[in-house]
N, C-alpha and C positions, 0 to 999 in steps of 0.2 A: 503494501500500499504506500501509495506517494503523498506527501505533503505538500499541496499546490501553495506556495510566497506570495503569489503574484495579487496585487491590489485589484479589487475592483474598480471596474471605468468611474461610477461616482465617488470613491473615495480618493480615486489618486486627483478628479478634477476638485476637489475641495482642498483639498491640500496645497493643488498649485495657485489655486486661487487664495489661497491665506498667506502664501509667501510673496504676493503680490498686494496686498490690503492698502495700501498708501498709496497705490498709483496712479487713481483715480482723484486724487487730492488736487489738482491742477488748477496753479493761482495767478491768471491775468497778469497780476502786474508783475509775478517773482519773472514771469516768462518773458513777459515784455520789457524787463527790467537787464536781463543778461542777455536779451539779443543787442541792445544798444552799450552794450560793454564794449565790444569789439572796436566798436565802432571810435568811441572816443580814446582808449588807450591808442588806438591806430592814429588818429588824429593828433590825440597829445606827443606822437611822436613826432610825424610829423614837421610839425610843428616846431617842434625843438630842430629839426633837422635846418629846416627853411632857416631860423634866426643863427643858423651855426653859419649856413651859407649866403645867407644875406638877400636870398632870394627864395620865392615862392617854385612849386613843381613847374616843369616845363618854359621856365623864365630864365631870361641870361639876365648877365652880372649887368650893370651900368659901368657905365667905363666912366665918371667920376666916384664911382663907389669903389673902385679897384685902389684907389690910392686914399691914403688916408694925409691928416694936414701938413705932416713930416716931408710929404713923397716917398712912403715906405710902402712896399705893395700891403695891400688887405689879403685876411683869410681869403682861400680860392679854394674851390673843389669840383668835383662835381658825383654825381649819381650814380650808382650800378648795381641798379634791381633790390631785390628786397629778400630776405630770410625769413621762413615760416618758425614762430617760434609758439612754444606751448605753454601759459603761465595760468596757474592756478589761484585762485583768488578766492574769500568768501562769497563771490559771486559763481561761482566754478571751472571749471576748466574751460576755457577760450583756443584757438588756435590764431595767430596775429602773423598779419605780414607787415614784417621790420622793413622797413629803408635801410640802403645800404648807402654807405659814401666815402671819399677817399678826400681826405685836406690835404694838401701842398704844405710841404714844410721847407727846411731848405735846401740847398744842394741840391733840386731838381727834384729833391723825394716825397713822398706819399705816406701820411699815414690813415689809417681804418680809422671813421668817426665811430664813437661811442657813445651810446644813449647814457644819459645820468637818472631817467627817469625806470629805465627796464634796464639792470645791470647786464653784466655779463653771467652767461650760465644760470642764471636767476631761471628758478622754475616756477616759483611759489611766491606772493606777495608776503610781507611781514605780517600783514594782519593774518592773512592763516596761518602764519606758523605759530600765532601768539597764540591762534583761536586752540588747535591743538597743543601746543606747551600745555594752555590752560587747561583742554578737556583730561588730557596726562595728570597732572597734578589734583585735578578733583578729585580724582579717585579712580579711574580706571587704566586697563591694562590695554596694549599696543592694542590687540583686536578688537576692543570693545568700544576703543575713539574712533577706530575705523567704521565700526556698525554705526555708532553714535551721529556722526557725522556724514554720512552719507547723502542723507536729504541735502546739506547747505553746500558739499562740494560732487553731488551728483554722483557720486559713486567712486572717487577718486582719488582717494586718502587709500594707501593700504599704512599695514602694519611696520613694513617696512620704513616709510614714509615718518612717521610717526617716531619710530629709532633714530629717523636722520635729522628731524626736527631735535629732539631731546638732547640729541649731542652737542647741537650748539650753542647749548647752553655753558657747557663747558668752559667756553672762555669768559662768560663770566665769571665762573666760580673761580677758576684759577687768579682772575683779578682780584676777587672779593679774598682768597685767600692770601694774597700777598699787599692787601691793601696798609698803608700808617694808620697804628693807633696812635699816633702822639698827640692829637688834638682832641683824642675820644677823652669826654670828659667818666671816666671809669673810677666808681672809687668802691665797690663792691664784688664781688665773683661771685659764682654759684657754680660748683664744679660738683659730676657725678659722670657715672658713667651708662650707657645702654645697650641691650643686647637686640640686635635684629639677626635675621636668616639672612643669608649668602649663597649662591651657589659658586664653590670653588672647586675646580678639578671636578664638573662633575655631578659634586654631589654636594645637599643642602646641609653647612655647616651654620652656626650659629658667632655670632663675632659683637665685640664690643665698643661700640662708637663714643670716644672720649667726648662729652660736650662741655664746653666753659660758654655759662652765659655772665653777663656784668651788667650793673645796676647804674643808672647816670646819674649824675647831683639832681638831676630833676625826676629822678623816680621812677622813669621808662626801661623797661631792661629792653637788651640787646643779644643778638647771638654773636659770640666773638671768635668760637671755634668748637669745628664737628670733623674730627678725623676718629681714621679708624689705625691703632697703634699696634694692632696683635694681643691686646691687651691692658689689663688695669695695673701694670706693673709702675713701679716708683721712675724706670727708665722711661716707659711708654709717656706718664705722664708728664716726666722733667722736659722732653722733645718735645710736648705741645705748652707748656709755658713758658719755656726757654725760647721759641718762637714769637711768643706773643710781647713777650719783653724784648726782642731783637727790632721787633717793629713798634717800638714806641709806648706799650703797655704801661702807666705808669704804677708805682706801688699800691696795691689798694686798700680802705681803711678795713675792712670786714671780708673772711671767707667764709665761706656756708657750704660743709661737704658731705658725704656718705658716711663719712668715717672706715673709709680704705686704708689698707697699710701703704698698698703702694702712692694711693693719694696724699698721704699723712708724712711719708717721706720726703716725699720732694717736693713738697711745700714748706718742709722743714731747713731742708737746706737752702731754697729760695729767699725763703720770708719768713722767718722762725719767730719771726718776734710779732705778726701782725693777729689781732685778735681772729679767732677762728668759731665758728660756731659748728657742732657736731650734729646730725640731722636726727631729730628724735623721731622722728618715724622709722629709719633704719634700728635703733637702739631700743625700739619698742619690738622691733622683729628679733633681735640678738636675745633680748630677755625670753622673748620666748621660744627661742632655740633652748632655750639653757634649763627651761621650766617642763614640768610631764603633763601630759596633757589635759590631764583633770585640771589642772592650775591656772591653764590658761584663761580663762575671764577674769578669776581673783585676781593674777598680773594684771590684769591692760586693764582692769579698775582703779586699783591701786597707782597704778602711773602716769593713767590719765589724770587722776583726781591730784596727782605733783605737777605735770605738766600743764595742765591747762588752767591752772587757778591763776586767780585775778592781781596777787601781788606777789613780790618776791621775796617779803618775809613769808607770806603763804606758802612756798614754795619751800623754802629752807625748813618750815616746820613738818611737812607733808613728806622731804625728802627725808629728813632722820629717823621719821618713824617708818616709810615704807623700807629704811635698813634694816627697824630694828627687828623689824616683823619677819622679812627676809633671811635675816642671817639666820635664822633659827628652824623657819622652815622650809625654803631652799637656797642654801646658802652660794651655791650658780648663779641666780637671778641676784641676788647684792652683790658678788661681782661683778659681772657684768655691769650693771651699773656703776658702782665705783672707776671701772674701768675706764669711762669717759672721763670721770672729773667735771670740772667746773667747764671743760669746753662744752656739756653737754645745755649749761644755764650761762651762755656767754648772752643771748637775746635779752636777758632779765637787765641787763645794761642798759641799754633803751625802750625810748617811752612805750609803752602799754599798748597803745596804737599801730605798733609796729611789731608786733610781738608773730602775729598771725604772719606773717611773711618773712622772717628771719627762722623759726624755730624749723623750717625743713628746705630740701630740696626739691619740694611738690613741682616750685616751676619748670623744672627740666621733665620729671616726672608726667606733668600736664600734654608736654611735647611729644613724649613718647607716646603718651595714651593716641594723640590726636595723629602721629605718623602709624602706631598702627593698625587704627583704625583706614588710613589712605590706601597702605598696602593691602588690605584683604584680600583685595582680589589679585592679590600677585605673589602671595602667601612668600614666596623666594624668589630675593632681588639678583641680577643676571652678576655683579660684580659685590665689594667693599665699599671701590668709590663709587658706584650708581647709589649705595644708600646711605650714603655722607650726604654726596650732592641735593640726594633728591630732601634730607634732613633737609639743607640751608634753603634749597630750591620754595620749600613750600614757605618758609617766611619771607623769604625775600618776592615773594609772588603777591603776597596778601592770603594764602590759604589759612593761615595759623598768622594769630595775631595773638600777643602778649601785653595783657594789662598793667598799667602804672602799680607798682609797688605800693600795698593799703596804709594809709595813715602816713603816706610822706608827706616832708617839707624839709626845708634847707639849711645844711649845718647843724642837725642832730647827731651828736659825736655819742661813744662810748663814754658811758660815766666809767670815773675812775675804779671807783669801789666794784670789786665783782660780788657774786653770791657766796656766802658762807657755806663750807661744806663739811665743816663739822661735826660730826653725827656724835 
């Protein structure tokens, strides 16, 4: 007995109709506009050539225009046909007959005339490239960009076109990595690493991007660096920091870190005397890692009561109580809190309205969450450099924005007296 898998005529017809379901959405305005685009572009280029030759098509150059006031010969030349060019824009793809001409040069030589409106080898308008890159940054992969923009470009965009447009961003990326920071009014740094998955040697591999945010004097946050250095070792962090200093970054007034050993060592060697705030969220995770599961809720409650108290005096009292309790109940938890020392409570030396923004490295964590949301359609990025460049481009293009630090006002310095850690 054989199984006939051939579709019925009715089902096949229905499937074919579904593929072209939007084909009858005809818009006479769009159609009329696109028909006139070719004429407009060709007229614009013709006008540019007429200005260069000082005469319209089929006209002779006037004798009085052949010489200028000094008696020197003016620019002369002659046309020699047309060249067909294909141009993709937000109006779709059009075939243009571009005029050609030779301009007279010195010593009897001639040079090919070049249009400034339509660059040599240009296949797409800048607006089209901007639209493609923006759609890619908005959270679609190369194939989905092609599908999304089919109606706009008339099906003329392939996934390879999207990839080529994206590679053009690399020039801006390289310039951003080499820019001077000498005039940047940065007074605080937030440093942390974020994990992304990329394809290395044809295998999906997790890598760490080292991210440095700066807080300006006006309270606004800016991205200073995002690099793949192979891990969060002290050598990797030191290379990132040395590059920032080399480009003119000034000594900051406060550092906010996650507590990683490699970062701590790099900062101690470079800015050992700069006040540092350990991330309270990372320390919370450390405490839970040292406690059995049955005690997690209790540890969290005591820790949050201490960290989110409303005054320095209240934080001091609750810290002493936390240590007394957990040295008896689970000594590893108390030792973990002691390990952070006064660096966990540096935020208490600032006005209370700034505590929320100083306690943690959440500014970078929020960027990471937005970044993951953006790349979830791709799961694995093609390379480590692409991951770093995409992280930067999302901010540079305005797809991700960072708000001003809460409670900020100018010239608010750290208090001279740190919190009393005597327990």
